[in-house]
C-alpha positions in Angstrom: -21.8 -32.0 -35.4 -19.5 -29.1 -36.2 -20.4 -27.4 -32.8 -19.3 -30.5 -30.9 -16.0 -30.7 -32.8 -15.2 -27.1 -32.1 -16.1 -27.5 -28.4 -13.8 -30.5 -28.1 -10.9 -28.6 -29.8 -11.5 -25.6 -27.5 -11.4 -27.9 -24.4 -8.2 -29.6 -25.4 -6.6 -26.2 -26.1 -7.5 -25.0 -22.6 -6.0 -28.1 -21.1 -2.8 -27.6 -23.0 -2.0 -24.2 -21.5 1.5 -24.2 -20.0 2.0 -22.1 -16.9 5.4 -20.8 -15.9 7.0 -21.3 -12.5 6.0 -18.3 -10.3 6.8 -16.9 -6.8 3.6 -15.8 -5.0 2.9 -13.8 -1.9 -0.1 -15.7 -0.4 -2.7 -14.1 1.9 -6.1 -14.9 3.3 -9.5 -13.5 2.4 -12.6 -14.9 4.2 -10.8 -18.2 4.9 -9.5 -18.8 1.4 -5.9 -18.5 0.2 -5.1 -16.0 -2.6 -1.8 -15.3 -4.3 -0.2 -12.4 -6.0 2.9 -12.5 -8.2 5.8 -11.4 -6.0 7.1 -9.3 -8.8 4.2 -7.0 -8.3 4.5 -6.8 -4.5 6.5 -3.9 -3.0 6.0 -4.6 0.7 3.6 -5.7 3.4 2.5 -3.3 6.1 0.8 -3.8 9.4 -2.6 -2.2 9.3 -2.5 1.5 9.9 -5.2 4.1 9.9 -6.6 4.8 6.5 -7.7 8.4 5.8 -11.2 8.4 4.1 -11.6 10.5 1.0 -15.1 11.9 0.1 -17.1 10.6 -2.8 -15.0 7.5 -3.4 -16.3 4.0 -4.5 -17.2 1.9 -1.5 -14.4 -0.6 -2.1 -11.8 2.2 -1.9 -11.2 2.7 1.8 -9.1 5.9 1.4 -5.4 6.7 1.4 -2.3 6.2 3.5 0.9 8.2 3.6 3.8 5.9 2.6 7.0 7.8 3.0 5.5 10.9 1.5 3.6 9.1 -1.2 -0.2 9.1 -1.2 -1.3 5.5 -1.7 -4.9 4.4 -2.2 -6.1 1.4 -0.3 -8.6 -1.1 -1.8 -10.7 -3.4 0.3 -10.5 -6.7 -1.6 -13.5 -8.1 0.4 -15.7 -5.3 -0.8 -14.3 -5.5 -4.3 -15.1 -9.2 -4.5 -18.5 -8.9 -2.8 -17.6 -10.6 0.4 -18.8 -9.7 3.9 -16.9 -6.9 5.5 -14.8 -8.0 8.5 -13.5 -6.0 11.5 -9.9 -5.1 11.6 -7.8 -7.6 13.6 -4.1 -7.9 14.7 -3.5 -9.9 11.6 -5.0 -7.4 9.1 -2.4 -6.1 6.8 -2.0 -3.8 3.7 -0.1 -5.3 0.8 1.5 -2.6 -1.3 1.5 -3.6 -5.0 2.7 -2.0 -8.2 0.5 -2.5 -11.2 0.2 -1.1 -14.7 -3.1 0.7 -15.1 -3.8 2.3 -18.5 -0.1 2.2 -19.3 1.0 3.9 -16.0 2.7 2.3 -13.0 0.6 2.8 -9.9 1.2 1.8 -6.3 -1.9 0.6 -4.5 -2.6 -0.9 -1.1 -4.7 -4.1 -0.8 -6.4 -4.8 2.5 -6.1 -8.5 3.4 -7.2 -10.5 6.4 -3.7 -11.9 6.9 -0.5 -12.7 5.1 0.7 -16.3 4.9 4.0 -16.7 3.2 6.0 -16.4 0.0 6.0 -19.7 -2.0 7.3 -20.9 -5.3 4.9 -22.8 -7.5 6.0 -24.9 -10.4 3.9 -24.5 -13.6 2.7 -28.1 -13.5 1.0 -27.3 -10.1 -1.1 -24.5 -11.8 -4.2 -25.0 -13.8 -6.7 -22.8 -15.6 -9.4 -21.0 -13.4 -12.8 -22.7 -13.2 -15.5 -21.1 -15.4 -18.1 -21.7 -12.7 -18.1 -22.3 -8.9 -15.6 -19.6 -7.9 -16.6 -17.1 -5.3 -15.1 -14.3 -7.3 -15.3 -13.4 -11.0 -13.2 -15.8 -13.0 -12.0 -12.8 -15.0 -9.9 -11.8 -11.9 -8.2 -15.2 -11.7 -5.1 -16.0 -13.7 -4.9 -19.6 -12.4 -5.5 -22.1 -9.6 -2.4 -23.4 -7.7 -1.9 -26.4 -5.4 0.7 -26.1 -2.6 0.8 -28.7 0.1 -2.8 -28.9 1.3 -3.8 -25.4 0.0 -5.6 -24.5 -3.1 -4.4 -21.0 -4.1 -6.5 -18.5 -6.1 -3.9 -16.7 -8.2 -5.1 -13.1 -8.9 -4.6 -11.2 -12.1 -4.0 -7.9 -10.3 -4.2 -5.6 -13.4 -7.7 -7.1 -14.1 -8.8 -6.9 -10.4 -7.8 -3.3 -10.3 -8.8 -2.3 -13.9 -12.0 -0.7 -12.7 -13.3 2.6 -14.2 -14.4 3.9 -10.8 -11.0 3.1 -9.3 -9.1 4.7 -12.1 -11.2 7.8 -11.8 -10.7 7.8 -8.0 -6.9 7.6 -8.5 -7.0 10.5 -10.9 -9.1 12.5 -8.3 -6.6 11.7 -5.5 -3.7 13.0 -7.6 -5.6 16.2 -8.2 -4.2 19.3 -6.5 -7.7 20.0 -5.1 -7.4 17.0 -2.8 -4.1 18.0 -1.2 -5.5 20.6 1.3 -7.9 17.9 2.6 -5.0 15.4 3.1 -2.8 18.1 4.7 -5.6 19.0 7.2 -6.0 15.3 8.0 -2.3 14.9 8.6 -2.2 18.0 10.9 -5.2 16.6 12.9 -3.4 13.3 13.4 -0.1 15.0 14.4 -2.0 17.2 16.9 -3.7 14.2 18.4 -0.3 12.4 18.8 1.2 15.5 20.4 -1.6 15.6 23.0 -1.2 11.9 23.6 2.6 12.2 24.1 2.2 15.2 26.5 
């Protein structure tokens, strides 16, 4: 009897959660619409060549040079256990700024396509489902409804709070990696020069 009462109270408490209004950048992954808080989004880039880095987790594609800053690129499809898709003209890299272990880190998220920036009122957001979602509910901060779309709102710090990813970021900031990146950059420049001439 006590268990049923506690369960009922817990359920009512979950339904009573109030969500704030939020602006989201929406993007596609495997035909579903995902959203990231616009506050965490720096910019959206057309897909560009990602330089692989040895001995990195499978979901970490490598790095790009963003105005002199080395930025790691995470393949969200691999992170969420989805099938890998070929790069298309719509593929993009969303640059986000997240707090990882108390430090602000810029990361690139590979997405199938970007949709739009929307504003969702809190009454159009509900708690994530405990079952039935294609990705771990731990990664979801809420489910939004906008026009005919259901939007999976990602909790980016939780999505990116991965021990392997944190270790990889530390490795990529290590001075030992810089010669590798420099050699890659020189190779790319030489290739471009040959192409231009």
